[in-house]
C-alpha positions as CSV (number, residue, x, y, z in Angstrom):
1,X,-26.1,21.8,3.8
2,X,-29.6,20.6,3.1
3,X,-28.8,17.1,4.1
4,X,-27.3,18.2,7.4
5,X,-30.4,20.4,8.1
6,X,-32.7,17.5,7.4
7,X,-30.6,15.2,9.7
8,X,-30.7,17.8,12.4
9,X,-34.5,18.1,12.1
10,X,-35.0,14.4,12.1
11,X,-32.5,13.3,14.8
12,X,-31.4,16.5,16.6
13,X,-27.7,17.0,17.4
14,X,-27.1,13.2,17.2
15,X,-28.0,13.4,13.5
16,X,-24.9,15.6,12.9
17,X,-22.4,13.0,14.2
18,X,-20.1,11.7,11.4
19,X,-20.9,8.0,10.9
20,X,-18.8,7.3,7.9
21,X,-16.9,4.0,8.1
22,X,-13.2,4.2,8.5
23,X,-11.2,3.1,5.4
24,X,-10.1,-0.5,5.6
25,X,-7.2,0.0,3.2
26,X,-5.3,3.0,2.1
27,X,-5.2,3.5,-1.6
28,X,-1.4,3.7,-1.7
29,X,-0.6,0.9,0.7
30,X,1.5,-1.9,-0.7
31,X,0.2,-5.2,0.7
32,X,2.7,-7.4,2.7
33,X,2.5,-10.2,0.1
34,X,3.6,-7.9,-2.7
35,X,6.4,-6.6,-0.5
36,X,7.6,-10.2,0.0
37,X,7.4,-10.8,-3.7
38,X,9.5,-7.7,-4.4
39,X,12.2,-8.9,-2.0
40,X,12.1,-12.3,-3.6
41,X,12.7,-10.8,-7.1
42,X,15.5,-8.6,-5.7
43,X,17.2,-11.6,-4.1
44,X,16.9,-13.6,-7.3
45,X,18.6,-10.7,-9.1
46,X,21.1,-9.2,-6.7
47,X,23.0,-7.3,-9.4
48,X,20.0,-5.3,-10.5
49,X,19.2,-1.7,-9.4
50,X,15.9,-0.7,-7.8
51,X,14.7,0.5,-11.2
52,X,15.6,-2.8,-12.9
53,X,13.9,-4.7,-10.0
54,X,10.7,-2.7,-10.5
55,X,10.8,-3.4,-14.2
56,X,11.4,-7.1,-13.6
57,X,8.6,-7.2,-11.0
58,X,6.2,-5.5,-13.4
59,X,7.1,-8.0,-16.2
60,X,7.0,-11.1,-14.1
61,X,4.1,-10.3,-11.7
62,X,2.0,-7.9,-13.9
63,X,1.8,-5.4,-10.9
64,X,3.3,-2.0,-11.3
65,X,5.5,-0.7,-8.5
66,X,7.7,2.4,-8.6
67,X,11.4,2.4,-8.3
68,X,11.2,4.5,-5.1
69,X,8.7,2.0,-3.6
70,X,11.1,-0.9,-4.4
71,X,13.9,1.1,-2.8
72,X,11.9,1.8,0.4
73,X,10.9,-1.9,0.6
74,X,14.5,-3.1,0.3
75,X,15.8,-0.5,2.8
76,X,13.2,-1.6,5.4
77,X,13.8,-5.3,4.8
78,X,15.7,-6.9,7.6
79,X,19.4,-7.4,6.9
80,X,19.2,-11.1,8.1
81,X,17.9,-12.6,4.9
82,X,18.3,-16.1,6.1
83,X,14.9,-16.0,7.8
84,X,13.0,-15.9,4.5
């Protein structure tokens, strides 16, 4: 409150405008490069479940990704895998 009051005294109503920068990346966003790597691991091991792909990915890439995230990535992946 004191910070707001000081800004109001120094700059008037303009001092109360929120000037925080917008976040550039969400904390829970999976980068596109990681998504592509997950798909690659899944295509290399088509007999594995989402849980097993998540484990393989963590072992091979050293990057933890949850089973549900793997499942969402694979469901959103285009069915035409010949383009990759």
